C-alpha positions in Angstrom: 0.0 -0.2 -0.1 2.9 2.3 0.8 4.0 1.8 -2.5 1.3 2.2 -3.9 0.5 5.4 -2.8 3.8 6.9 -4.1 3.1 6.1 -7.0 -0.4 7.6 -7.0 1.4 10.7 -5.6 4.1 10.7 -8.4 1.1 10.2 -11.0 -0.9 13.0 -9.4 1.9 15.9 -9.5 3.5 15.2 -12.5 0.4 15.3 -14.8 -0.8 18.3 -12.7 2.2 20.0 -13.6 2.9 19.0 -16.7 -0.2 20.0 -17.3 0.0 23.3 -16.4 3.2 23.8 -18.0 1.7 23.7 -20.6 -1.6 25.7 -20.2 0.7 28.0 -18.8 3.5 28.5 -22.1 0.1 28.7 -24.2 -1.4 31.6 -22.4 1.6 33.7 -22.0 2.3 33.7 -25.9 -0.1 35.7 -27.2 1.7 38.8 -24.9 5.4 37.5 -25.6 5.3 37.5 -28.9 3.4 41.0 -29.8 6.2 41.7 -32.2 7.4 39.7 -34.3 11.8 40.1 -33.3 13.7 41.4 -30.5 17.5 41.5 -30.7 19.0 42.0 -27.1 21.9 43.1 -26.1 23.5 43.0 -22.5 25.8 46.4 -21.8 27.0 44.8 -18.5 26.3 43.2 -14.8 25.1 44.3 -11.3 28.3 43.2 -8.9 26.9 44.1 -5.5 30.3 44.2 -3.8 31.4 47.1 -6.7 27.5 48.5 -6.1 25.4 49.7 -8.2 28.0 50.3 -11.4 27.8 48.0 -14.9 31.1 46.8 -17.0 31.0 46.8 -20.6 34.2 44.9 -22.1 36.0 46.8 -24.2 35.9 44.8 -27.1 32.6 45.8 -27.8 32.7 49.2 -26.3 34.1 50.3 -29.2 31.3 49.0 -31.6 28.9 49.8 -29.8 29.4 53.6 -28.9 30.8 54.3 -32.9 27.0 53.4 -33.0 26.2 55.7 -30.8 24.8 52.2 -28.7 21.8 52.1 -31.5 20.8 48.3 -32.3 19.8 49.1 -35.9 22.3 51.2 -36.9 25.0 48.6 -35.2 23.1 45.3 -36.8 23.3 47.4 -40.8 27.2 47.1 -40.1 27.6 44.0 -39.2 27.1 42.8 -42.7 31.2 42.9 -43.1 31.9 40.8 -40.5 29.5 37.8 -41.0 29.6 38.0 -44.9 26.0 38.7 -45.0 24.0 41.9 -45.9 21.0 43.2 -43.8 18.1 43.7 -45.7 15.5 47.1 -45.4 13.2 45.9 -46.8 13.2 43.0 -43.8 11.6 45.8 -40.9 8.2 47.9 -42.1 8.9 49.2 -38.0 11.5 49.2 -35.3 11.5 50.8 -32.1 14.8 50.1 -29.4 14.0 51.2 -26.0 17.1 51.6 -23.3 16.8 49.7 -19.8 18.8 52.1 -17.4 19.7 52.7 -13.6 20.7 55.9 -11.9 24.7 56.0 -11.2 24.4 58.4 -8.5 21.2 57.8 -7.0 19.8 53.9 -7.9 16.5 53.4 -7.4 16.8 49.6 -6.0 13.8 47.1 -4.9 14.8 47.7 -1.6 13.4 51.3 -1.6 10.3 49.5 -3.7 10.2 46.7 -0.6 9.8 49.7 2.0 6.5 51.5 0.4 5.1 47.8 0.5 3.4 45.6 3.2 5.0 42.7 1.7 8.7 42.5 0.4 8.8 40.8 -3.3 10.4 37.7 -1.9 7.3 37.0 0.0 5.4 36.9 -2.9 7.3 34.6 -4.9 11.5 33.6 -5.0 10.8 31.8 -8.7 12.1 34.0 -10.9 14.0 36.6 -8.2 17.8 36.1 -6.6 18.6 36.1 -3.0 20.2 39.6 -3.3 17.8 41.0 -5.1 17.1 44.4 -2.8 19.8 45.3 -3.6 19.6 45.4 -7.9 18.6 48.3 -9.5 15.1 48.5 -11.2 15.3 49.8 -14.8 14.2 52.4 -15.7 13.0 53.5 -19.3 11.8 56.5 -21.3 7.7 56.9 -22.1 8.1 57.8 -25.4 10.2 54.1 -25.8 7.9 52.9 -24.3 4.4 54.4 -25.7 6.3 53.6 -29.3 6.6 49.8 -28.3 2.6 50.2 -27.5 1.8 51.8 -30.9 3.9 49.2 -32.8 2.1 46.4 -30.6 -1.6 47.4 -31.4 -2.2 48.7 -28.0 -2.6 52.2 -26.3 -0.1 54.3 -24.8 0.7 54.8 -21.2 -0.8 58.2 -19.7 1.9 59.6 -17.6 2.0 63.0 -17.3 4.7 65.4 -15.6 6.1 64.6 -12.2 4.5 60.9 -12.8 5.9 57.4 -13.6 4.1 54.3 -14.0 5.1 50.7 -13.0 5.5 48.1 -15.7 6.2 44.0 -15.1 5.3 40.8 -17.3 6.0 38.2 -14.7 3.1 36.8 -13.4 4.7 35.3 -10.1 5.5 39.6 -9.6 1.8 40.9 -10.6 0.3 41.0 -7.5 3.5 43.0 -5.9 3.2 45.3 -8.4 -0.4 45.6 -8.4 -0.1 46.4 -4.4 2.9 49.0 -4.7 0.7 50.7 -7.9 -2.0 50.7 -4.7 -0.6 52.9 -2.2 0.3 55.8 -5.0 4.1 55.7 -3.2 6.2 58.6 -4.5 9.5 57.0 -5.7 13.0 58.8 -5.7 14.1 59.2 -9.8 17.2 61.3 -9.8 17.1 64.4 -8.3 13.4 64.4 -9.2 10.2 63.1 -6.6 7.6 61.1 -8.8 4.0 59.7 -8.1 3.4 55.7 -9.2 0.2 56.3 -11.2 -0.8 52.3 -12.1 0.4 49.5 -13.4 0.5 48.0 -15.9 1.3 44.3 -17.7 2.3 44.8 -21.3 5.2 42.9 -22.4 8.1 45.3 -24.5 9.6 42.3 -25.7 8.8 38.3 -27.6 10.6 36.7 -25.7 9.6 32.6 -24.8 9.2 33.1 -21.1 8.2 36.9 -19.5 10.5 37.8 -16.8 10.7 41.6 -16.4 9.7 41.6 -12.7 9.8 45.6 -12.2 10.5 48.7 -14.3 9.9 52.0 -13.8 7.7 54.3 -16.5 9.6 57.7 -16.3 8.6 60.8 -18.8 11.4 61.6 -21.3 12.5 65.3 -19.5 12.9 63.1 -15.7 15.3 61.1 -16.8 18.5 61.2 -14.3 20.7 62.9 -15.6 23.9 60.4 -15.1 22.9 57.1 -16.1 23.8 54.0 -17.2 22.3 51.7 -20.0 22.1 48.2 -18.3 20.4 46.5 -21.7 18.5 47.4 -24.7 16.5 45.9 -26.8 15.3 46.1 -30.5 11.7 45.5 -31.3 11.2 44.8 -35.0 7.4 44.6 -37.4 8.3 42.4 -40.4 6.2 42.8 -43.6 5.9 38.6 -44.0 7.1 35.3 -42.8 10.0 35.1 -45.0 11.0 38.6 -44.0 10.9 37.4 -40.3 12.8 34.0 -40.6 16.1 35.8 -43.1 15.9 38.8 -40.4 16.1 36.1 -37.4 18.8 34.0 -39.9 20.9 37.5 -40.0 21.3 37.6 -36.0 21.7 34.3 -35.7 24.5 34.7 -37.7 25.7 37.9 -35.7 25.6 36.4 -33.1 27.8 33.3 -33.8 30.7 35.4 -34.5 33.0 36.0 -32.4 34.5 38.7 -35.2 34.8 42.6 -32.9 33.4 44.6 -35.7 30.0 42.7 -35.0 26.7 44.0 -32.7 27.4 42.6 -29.7 24.2 40.3 -29.0 23.0 38.4 -26.4 20.0 37.2 -27.3 17.4 37.3 -30.6 14.1 35.4 -30.8 11.5 35.9 -33.7 8.0 34.8 -32.7 8.4 31.8 -35.6 10.6 30.7 -32.7 9.3 31.2 -30.0 6.2 29.1 -31.5 8.0 26.9 -33.0 9.2 25.9 -29.6 6.5 26.6 -27.5 4.5 23.4 -29.6 7.8 21.5 -29.4 7.6 21.6 -26.2 3.8 21.3 -25.4 3.3 18.2 -26.9 5.9 16.1 -25.3 5.4 17.3 -21.9 1.8 16.6 -21.8 3.0 13.7 -23.9 5.2 12.7 -21.0 2.5 14.2 -18.8 -0.8 11.8 -19.5 1.5 8.7 -20.3 3.4 8.4 -17.4 0.3 9.8 -15.1 -1.9 7.2 -16.3 0.2 4.3 -17.0 1.3 4.6 -13.7 -2.6 5.6 -12.1 -3.3 2.0 -14.3 -0.8 0.1 -12.9 -1.8 0.5 -9.3 -5.3 0.0 -10.3 -4.3 -3.8 -11.5 -1.8 -4.1 -8.8 -4.3 -3.4 -6.5 -6.9 -5.3 -8.1 -5.0 -8.3 -9.2 -3.8 -8.7 -4.7 -8.0 -8.4 -4.0 -9.4 -10.8 -6.3 -6.1 -13.1 -5.2 -7.0 -12.5 -1.3 -10.9 -13.3 -2.2 -10.5 -16.6 -4.1 -7.9 -18.1 -0.9 -10.9 -16.7 1.6 -13.8 -18.1 -0.1 -14.2 -21.3 2.0 -14.0 -18.5 4.8 -17.5 -16.5 4.0 -18.7 -20.0 3.1 -18.4 -21.0 6.7 -19.6 -17.7 7.2 -22.3 -18.1 5.5 -22.9 -21.4 7.3 -22.8 -20.0 10.6 -26.0 -17.3 10.2 -23.7 -14.2 8.1 -26.5 -13.4 5.8 -25.3 -12.2 1.8 -25.3 -8.5 2.2 -23.8 -8.8 5.2 -20.8 -10.8 3.7 -20.8 -8.0 0.5 -20.6 -5.2 2.6 -17.6 -6.7 4.0 -16.4 -7.5 0.9 -16.8 -4.5 -0.2 -15.1 -2.7 3.0 -12.3 -4.5 2.7 -11.7 -3.8 -1.2 -12.3 0.1 -0.7 -9.6 0.5 2.0 -7.1 -1.3 0.1 -8.0 1.1 -3.1 -9.4 4.2 -0.8 -6.3 4.5 1.8 -3.8 5.0 -0.5 -5.0 7.2 -3.1 -6.0 9.6 0.5 -2.7 10.4 1.4 -1.2 10.8 -2.0 -4.2 13.5 -2.6 -3.1 14.7 0.7 0.5 14.6 -0.3 -0.4 15.7 -3.8 -2.4 19.4 -2.1 1.0 20.0 0.0 4.0 19.5 -3.1 1.4 21.1 -5.4 1.9 24.7 -3.9 5.0 24.3 -4.5 4.8 23.3 -8.5 2.5 26.5 -9.0 5.1 28.5 -8.0 7.3 26.7 -10.4 5.1 27.0 -13.3 4.2 30.2 -12.5 7.5 31.8 -13.9 6.0 29.9 -17.2 2.7 31.6 -17.1 -0.7 32.2 -15.5 -1.5 28.8 -13.7 -4.6 28.1 -12.7 -4.1 24.9 -10.6 -7.2 25.0 -8.3 -9.2 23.8 -11.9 -6.0 21.7 -13.3 -6.2 19.4 -10.0 -9.6 19.3 -10.1 -9.7 17.9 -13.9 -6.5 16.1 -13.0 -8.5 13.9 -10.1 -11.7 13.1 -11.8 -10.0 12.1 -14.4 -7.8 9.5 -11.6 -10.4 8.6 -10.1 -12.6 7.5 -12.7 -10.4 4.9 -14.4 -9.7 3.7 -10.4 -13.9 3.7 -9.9 -13.9 1.3 -12.8 -10.9 -0.7 -11.5 -12.1 -0.7 -8.0 -15.8 -1.9 -9.6 -15.0 -4.5 -11.8 -12.8 -6.2 -8.5 -15.6 -5.6 -6.5 -18.0 -7.5 -8.8 -15.2 -10.6 -9.6 -14.5 -10.7 -5.9 -18.6 -11.2 -5.5 -17.9 -13.8 -7.8 -15.3 -16.0 -7.2 -16.8 -16.2 -2.7 -20.2 -17.7 -4.3 -18.7 -20.1 -6.4 
């Protein structure tokens, strides 16, 4: 019974987690693929030991600085390095977003936590580092964000002078950012104090997994004087799938090149690539989860059925003796039903109890891929398991009754 219980626990968690990942991936696709392609360049990394100072490797700095940190211009001039030709007809519209932070008075997540009822770490631990309070919060210009939203066919952010907005796309951080915005706090951005007017769940890039915890959208005139670009992204729209594919192949060639006279691409994704990856991953995960889960459930039910039928056959003479001693047929049937029910239901009940605890952790992990309604998923899986399990239970009881009557 212990082995059956552990096997049922594995079956329930694998099916709920696997199907949950598939649903989360599919639900986040539309939100995270507003653009035909996105090219991202990380100019450095944060080191808490030295404060919030981004470093830029020398080989990359010369080429990027020579092009005034404009990704599209850098891509055009990288063709010689990869022996390819950039075609302007690949792109119908584009926008570059520069995510910066103040080098003198950086806004940190510690500052945001002090304005909230609960720190970010209590909402989610799946997409943040333990030292997140010391990390700088990215700032982005309002004009760039509104241009990106316009390209995606969405309404611009209504941010006026003296105001700012919070924008995010990571589901685990949604509750934290919304609660923070409801307090309408005043954020110290450089030498200005800006009032938060709201939180907006919008993805500014095309990506497989939305991971933007919180970015502050600031009017162009309110950006700090001394800033450092943490990373930049270029969002583009393409006239056709062929153009999208050609642009993606061109960026991939640059990314794989070690020529210093080419733009430093940290990541480049196209919408078609993300959809292809998502479909492949969802198919594999869903197949394995459903196959493994239901095979284990059927195996457990079959093992219990064989074991109970074997016991019923061995105990047939004892049941006959009880009948001769005056036990009625309904009494014998109830005793048999109770015995079989104990063997079938006890492992299932304990497995469900353990699964409820485990699925809470699964929910936090799966939330990285997108929103997951674990309650509905658990009910569907439980219903399917109970139906399969119940069929074996009924068949075992009916067969056992025949054995003790023989």
